[in-house]
C-alpha positions as CSV (number, residue, x, y, z in Angstrom):
1,M,12.0,-6.2,19.7
2,L,12.4,-3.2,17.5
3,S,9.4,-1.1,16.5
4,G,8.8,-0.2,12.9
5,V,10.0,3.4,13.7
6,Q,13.2,2.1,15.4
7,F,13.9,-0.3,12.5
8,R,13.6,2.5,9.9
9,Q,15.9,4.8,12.0
10,I,18.6,2.1,12.1
11,V,18.5,0.9,8.4
12,S,18.3,4.5,7.2
13,G,21.3,5.5,9.2
14,E,19.4,8.1,11.1
15,R,20.2,6.5,14.4
16,K,23.8,7.0,15.3
17,G,26.1,5.3,17.8
18,A,27.9,2.0,18.3
19,L,24.8,-0.1,18.9
20,A,23.1,1.2,15.8
21,A,26.2,0.6,13.7
22,M,26.5,-2.9,15.2
23,A,22.8,-3.6,14.4
24,R,23.3,-2.4,10.8
25,G,26.3,-4.8,10.5
26,I,24.3,-7.8,11.7
27,L,21.4,-6.9,9.4
28,G,23.8,-6.5,6.6
29,L,25.1,-10.1,7.1
30,L,21.5,-11.3,7.1
31,E,20.8,-9.5,3.9
32,Y,23.1,-11.9,1.9
33,P,21.0,-15.1,2.3
34,Y,17.8,-13.1,1.7
35,R,19.3,-11.7,-1.5
36,W,20.5,-15.0,-2.7
37,T,17.1,-16.6,-2.1
38,V,15.2,-13.8,-4.0
39,E,17.7,-13.8,-6.9
40,W,17.6,-17.6,-7.2
41,R,13.8,-17.6,-7.2
42,N,13.6,-14.8,-9.8
43,A,16.1,-16.5,-12.0
44,R,14.0,-19.6,-12.0
45,F,11.0,-17.7,-13.4
46,D,13.2,-15.6,-15.8
47,D,14.6,-18.7,-17.5
48,R,11.3,-20.5,-17.2
49,R,12.5,-23.4,-15.0
50,A,9.6,-22.2,-12.8
51,K,6.5,-21.3,-14.8
52,S,3.7,-18.9,-13.9
53,V,0.2,-20.4,-14.0
54,E,-1.8,-19.1,-16.9
55,V,-5.5,-18.4,-16.1
56,N,-8.4,-17.4,-18.3
57,W,-9.4,-13.7,-18.6
58,Q,-7.3,-10.7,-17.7
59,V,-5.0,-10.3,-14.6
60,I,-3.5,-7.0,-13.3
61,S,-0.9,-7.0,-10.5
62,V,-0.5,-3.9,-8.3
63,G,2.6,-4.2,-6.0
64,N,5.5,-2.7,-4.3
65,L,9.3,-2.8,-4.5
66,T,9.6,-2.2,-0.8
67,V,7.9,-3.2,2.4
68,G,5.8,-0.6,4.1
69,G,3.0,1.5,2.8
70,T,3.1,3.1,-0.6
71,G,-0.5,4.0,-0.9
72,K,-1.3,0.7,-2.7
73,T,-4.8,0.3,-1.4
74,P,-6.1,3.6,-2.8
75,F,-4.4,2.8,-6.1
76,V,-6.1,-0.6,-6.3
77,A,-9.4,1.1,-5.6
78,W,-8.7,3.7,-8.3
79,V,-7.9,1.0,-10.9
80,A,-10.9,-1.1,-9.9
81,A,-13.3,1.9,-10.0
82,W,-12.0,3.0,-13.4
83,L,-12.6,-0.4,-14.8
84,R,-16.1,-0.8,-13.2
85,K,-17.2,2.5,-14.8
86,R,-16.4,1.0,-18.1
87,G,-18.5,-2.2,-17.6
88,V,-15.7,-4.6,-16.5
89,K,-16.7,-7.1,-13.9
90,V,-13.7,-6.9,-11.5
91,A,-12.6,-9.0,-8.5
92,I,-9.6,-8.4,-6.2
93,V,-7.4,-11.2,-4.9
94,S,-4.9,-10.8,-2.1
95,R,-3.0,-12.9,0.4
96,G,-4.8,-11.6,3.4
97,Y,-1.7,-10.7,5.4
98,G,-2.7,-9.7,9.0
99,S,-6.1,-11.3,8.9
100,R,-7.3,-13.1,12.0
101,H,-9.5,-16.2,12.3
102,G,-10.3,-16.0,8.6
103,E,-11.8,-12.6,8.8
104,P,-11.0,-9.8,6.3
105,N,-7.9,-7.9,7.0
106,D,-7.6,-4.1,7.2
107,E,-7.0,-3.6,3.4
108,A,-10.0,-5.8,2.6
109,R,-12.3,-3.9,5.0
110,E,-11.1,-0.5,3.6
111,L,-11.6,-1.7,0.0
112,A,-15.1,-3.0,0.9
113,T,-16.1,0.5,2.0
114,R,-14.7,2.0,-1.2
115,L,-15.9,-0.7,-3.6
116,P,-19.0,-2.5,-2.2
117,D,-19.8,-4.1,-5.6
118,V,-16.3,-5.6,-6.1
119,P,-15.7,-9.1,-4.7
120,H,-12.4,-9.5,-2.7
121,L,-11.0,-13.0,-2.1
122,Q,-8.2,-13.4,0.5
123,N,-6.2,-16.6,0.4
124,A,-2.6,-17.5,1.0
125,N,-3.0,-19.6,-2.2
126,R,-3.6,-16.8,-4.6
127,V,-3.5,-19.2,-7.6
128,A,-6.5,-21.1,-6.2
129,A,-8.3,-17.8,-5.3
130,T,-7.8,-16.5,-8.8
131,K,-9.1,-19.6,-10.4
132,Q,-12.1,-19.5,-8.0
133,V,-13.0,-16.0,-9.3
134,F,-13.4,-17.3,-12.8
135,E,-14.9,-20.6,-11.9
136,K,-17.7,-19.0,-9.8
137,G,-18.2,-16.1,-12.3
138,L,-17.2,-13.5,-9.8
139,G,-15.3,-11.4,-12.4
140,H,-13.8,-11.2,-15.8
141,L,-10.7,-9.4,-14.6
142,V,-8.7,-9.9,-11.5
143,I,-6.6,-7.3,-9.7
144,L,-3.9,-9.0,-7.7
145,D,-3.2,-6.9,-4.6
146,D,0.4,-6.8,-3.5
147,A,1.6,-9.4,-6.0
148,F,4.7,-8.0,-7.8
149,Q,6.9,-10.7,-6.1
150,H,4.2,-13.3,-6.4
151,R,5.2,-14.7,-9.8
152,R,3.2,-17.9,-9.7
153,I,0.3,-16.3,-11.5
154,A,0.8,-14.9,-15.0
155,R,-0.4,-11.4,-15.5
156,K,-1.0,-9.0,-18.4
157,L,0.0,-5.9,-16.5
158,D,2.4,-5.3,-13.7
159,I,2.0,-2.0,-11.9
160,V,4.6,-1.1,-9.2
161,L,4.2,1.7,-6.7
162,L,7.2,3.6,-5.2
163,D,6.8,5.8,-2.2
164,A,8.3,9.2,-3.0
165,L,9.6,9.6,0.6
166,E,11.8,6.4,0.2
167,P,11.5,4.8,-3.2
168,F,14.5,2.5,-3.1
169,G,14.4,1.1,0.5
170,Y,17.6,2.8,1.7
171,G,19.6,0.9,-1.0
172,H,19.4,-2.5,0.7
173,L,17.3,-5.6,0.7
174,L,15.6,-6.9,3.9
175,P,16.5,-7.0,6.6
176,R,19.3,-4.4,6.1
177,G,16.9,-2.1,4.2
178,L,13.3,-2.1,2.9
179,L,13.7,-3.7,-0.5
180,R,11.8,-6.9,-1.2
181,E,14.0,-7.6,-4.2
182,P,16.8,-5.8,-6.1
183,V,15.8,-2.6,-7.9
184,Q,16.6,-4.4,-11.2
185,G,13.3,-6.2,-10.7
186,L,11.5,-3.1,-12.0
187,A,12.4,-4.4,-15.5
188,R,9.3,-6.6,-15.2
189,A,7.0,-3.6,-14.7
190,Q,4.9,-2.0,-17.5
191,V,3.8,0.9,-15.2
192,V,5.8,2.5,-12.3
193,A,3.8,4.9,-10.2
194,L,5.3,7.4,-7.7
195,S,2.9,7.8,-4.8
196,R,2.7,10.9,-2.6
197,S,4.6,12.6,-5.4
198,D,3.7,16.0,-3.9
199,A,5.8,15.1,-0.8
200,V,9.1,15.8,-2.6
201,S,10.3,18.5,-5.0
202,E,10.1,18.4,-8.7
203,A,13.9,17.9,-8.9
204,R,13.7,14.9,-6.6
205,R,10.8,13.4,-8.7
206,E,12.9,13.8,-11.8
207,E,15.8,12.1,-10.0
208,I,13.7,9.2,-9.1
209,R,12.3,8.9,-12.6
210,R,15.8,8.8,-14.1
211,E,16.8,6.1,-11.7
212,V,13.7,4.0,-12.7
213,E,14.5,4.5,-16.4
214,R,17.9,2.8,-15.8
215,Y,16.1,-0.5,-15.0
216,A,12.7,-0.1,-16.7
217,P,13.0,2.2,-19.7
218,Q,9.9,0.6,-21.2
219,A,7.7,1.4,-18.2
220,I,5.0,4.1,-18.2
221,W,5.9,6.8,-15.6
222,V,3.0,7.8,-13.4
223,E,2.8,10.3,-10.5
224,V,-0.1,10.2,-8.0
225,V,-1.0,12.3,-5.0
226,H,-3.4,11.6,-2.1
227,R,-6.0,14.3,-1.7
228,P,-7.7,14.6,1.7
229,Q,-11.4,14.7,1.3
230,Q,-13.2,14.6,4.6
231,L,-13.3,13.0,8.1
232,T,-15.6,10.0,8.8
233,S,-16.5,8.3,12.0
234,A,-17.2,4.6,12.5
235,A,-20.9,5.5,12.4
236,K,-20.5,7.0,9.0
237,K,-20.9,10.6,10.2
238,V,-19.0,13.0,8.0
239,M,-17.1,16.1,9.0
240,A,-15.4,18.7,6.9
241,I,-11.6,18.9,7.5
242,D,-11.9,22.7,7.8
243,D,-14.2,22.3,10.8
244,L,-11.2,21.1,12.8
245,K,-8.6,23.6,11.7
246,G,-7.1,25.6,14.6
247,Q,-8.2,22.9,17.2
248,P,-5.6,20.8,18.9
249,I,-5.8,17.2,17.6
250,A,-4.2,13.9,18.3
251,A,-3.3,11.5,15.4
252,F,-2.3,7.8,15.4
253,C,-1.8,5.0,12.9
254,G,-0.7,1.4,12.6
255,I,0.4,1.3,9.0
256,G,3.6,0.5,7.1
257,N,4.5,4.1,6.3
258,P,3.4,6.5,9.1
259,A,5.5,9.3,7.6
260,G,3.2,9.2,4.6
261,F,0.2,9.7,6.8
262,R,2.0,12.5,8.7
263,H,2.6,14.2,5.3
264,T,-1.1,13.9,4.4
265,L,-2.2,15.4,7.7
266,A,0.3,18.3,7.3
267,S,-1.1,19.1,3.9
268,C,-4.5,19.6,5.6
269,G,-3.2,22.3,7.9
270,L,-4.4,20.6,11.0
271,N,-2.9,21.3,14.4
272,I,-1.5,17.8,15.4
273,V,-0.1,18.2,18.9
274,S,0.8,14.5,19.3
275,F,1.3,11.5,17.0
276,L,1.3,7.9,18.1
277,E,2.6,5.0,15.9
278,F,1.6,1.4,16.2
279,P,3.0,-1.6,14.3
280,D,1.9,-2.2,10.8
281,H,-1.4,-4.2,10.6
282,C,-1.9,-3.6,14.3
283,A,-5.0,-5.5,15.3
284,Y,-6.0,-3.0,18.0
285,A,-6.6,-5.7,20.7
286,E,-7.7,-4.5,24.1
287,P,-4.2,-3.7,25.4
288,D,-3.6,-1.5,22.3
289,L,-6.9,0.3,23.0
290,D,-6.0,0.7,26.6
291,R,-2.8,2.4,25.5
292,L,-4.7,4.6,23.2
293,R,-7.2,5.6,25.9
294,A,-4.4,6.5,28.4
295,W,-2.6,8.5,25.7
296,L,-5.6,10.4,24.7
297,K,-6.6,11.2,28.3
298,S,-3.1,12.7,28.8
299,L,-3.5,15.2,25.9
300,P,-5.3,18.6,25.7
301,V,-7.3,17.5,22.7
302,H,-10.9,16.9,21.7
303,Y,-10.5,14.8,18.6
304,A,-8.3,11.9,17.4
305,I,-7.6,11.2,13.7
306,C,-6.4,7.9,12.2
307,T,-6.4,6.2,8.8
308,R,-9.3,4.3,7.3
309,K,-7.4,1.1,7.9
310,D,-7.1,1.8,11.6
311,L,-10.8,2.8,12.0
312,V,-12.2,-0.3,10.4
313,K,-10.4,-2.4,13.1
314,I,-11.3,-0.1,16.1
315,D,-14.9,0.1,14.8
316,R,-16.2,2.4,17.5
317,P,-17.2,6.1,17.5
318,G,-14.7,7.1,20.1
319,L,-12.2,6.3,22.8
320,A,-11.7,8.0,26.2
321,D,-14.9,10.0,25.6
322,M,-13.3,11.5,22.5
323,P,-14.5,11.1,18.8
324,V,-12.2,9.1,16.6
325,L,-12.3,10.0,12.9
326,A,-10.7,8.6,9.8
327,L,-9.1,10.8,7.2
328,D,-10.7,9.9,3.9
329,I,-8.5,10.4,0.9
330,C,-8.9,10.1,-2.8
331,L,-6.1,9.3,-5.3
332,E,-5.4,11.7,-8.1
333,V,-3.1,10.8,-11.1
334,T,-1.2,14.0,-11.8
335,Q,1.2,12.7,-14.5
336,G,0.9,9.9,-17.0
337,R,-2.8,9.5,-16.7
338,K,-3.5,9.4,-20.4
339,E,-0.8,6.7,-20.9
340,L,-2.1,4.7,-18.0
341,E,-5.7,4.9,-19.2
342,K,-4.6,3.8,-22.7
343,V,-3.1,0.6,-21.2
344,L,-6.1,-0.1,-19.1
345,E,-8.4,0.6,-22.1
346,G,-6.7,-2.1,-24.0
347,M,-7.8,-4.6,-21.4
348,V,-11.4,-3.4,-21.2
349,G,-12.7,-4.9,-24.4
350,K,-10.9,-8.3,-23.9
351,S,-12.3,-8.5,-20.3
352,I,-15.9,-7.9,-21.4
353,L,-15.6,-10.3,-24.3
354,G,-13.9,-12.9,-22.0
355,T,-10.5,-13.4,-23.6
356,N,-7.0,-13.4,-22.2
357,A,-5.4,-12.9,-25.6
C-alpha cells in the first residue's frame, strides 16, 4: 500500500520510471468513473433535481477543493472566534472522519483547545447534526467543517481554502490527482482563501488568483499565513520557539499536508535534523508509538516537535525520555480581511436576531 508521500510523488510526476508511469496510467483510468460520479451528483444539485435541506438560522461552510491539509482547522477557529467576539452563539458540525469508537477526532480535539466555549458535533449525518444544534439551542450559527462537497445542507456562505503549495491537485481528480471535484466547482464559492500564502512568491500568488478568477470571478480573494506562536506540551507547559533555536530537533506529523508543516517549521529557523511522516489522521496506536520511540532513540536530538493534531492523540509529555512539543500557530489574514469581515458582519445581526433571511 502506498504511503501519502509516495502517492503524492506519483501523481505529481515527481517519481520517474516505468512503474511510476504505469501507476499514473492506472490511476488515470480510475479517475474517469470518479469524475463521472462527482459531475453527475453536482449536476443534480445544480438543476435542483436534488435539493439542499434548508435549516433555520445561519450556516457557513468551510471546505477544500483538494484532499490533504489546507490549514482548514485554524481557519474554522479564526471564523468561529471572530463571530464569538461579536456575540454570535456558534456551533461547529463535522463528519468526524478518523474518529474511533465515537470519540472526537483530531480536528475536534484541536478545536476544543482553541474554542472551549464552542460546541462541536461530529456525525456522519451532518443534516441531523445541524438540526440538533438548533433544536437543542446550542447555537444560532453553524460552521460546517469540510463541507464544500457536502451539498445536502443549504448554506449562506461557502468558503473554500486552497493550499498555496498545490492549489489545484496536480490538475487531476482522485485518484489520479488530489482534486475532490473539478476546479469549475469554485463557481459556488463566495470566498476563496489561499492558505500558507507566504510559502510562494507574489508572482505565483497572482497566478493562482487569476486562475481562480476564471471560475469564480464573484468570489472574494483572501490570503492567509500561519504564524508560529509557541511550543506547548501535553501538560500545557509553554516554551518559546527561540529557546530551541540552534539545538538539533526531530519533527514528525500525521496530517494531510506534511509539506505545509515543514514550511512552517522552516519559517521558525529551527534546526530539524530528521522529519518523519505518518499517514493522515494517524491514530498513534502502540505500534506507531513504538516506531516513534525507536526513531527518536536513533537521533542525536533532545526534543521532538509535532502538530497540535498529533499531540492531542499522543497525549503524553514525552517519548523515549524526550519531550514532545506541539507547534502552536495562529492564522493571520494578510489580504482581503476587510472584504471577508464585511461578509461575516452581514451574518452577525441575523444570527443574533435568529433569522436565516
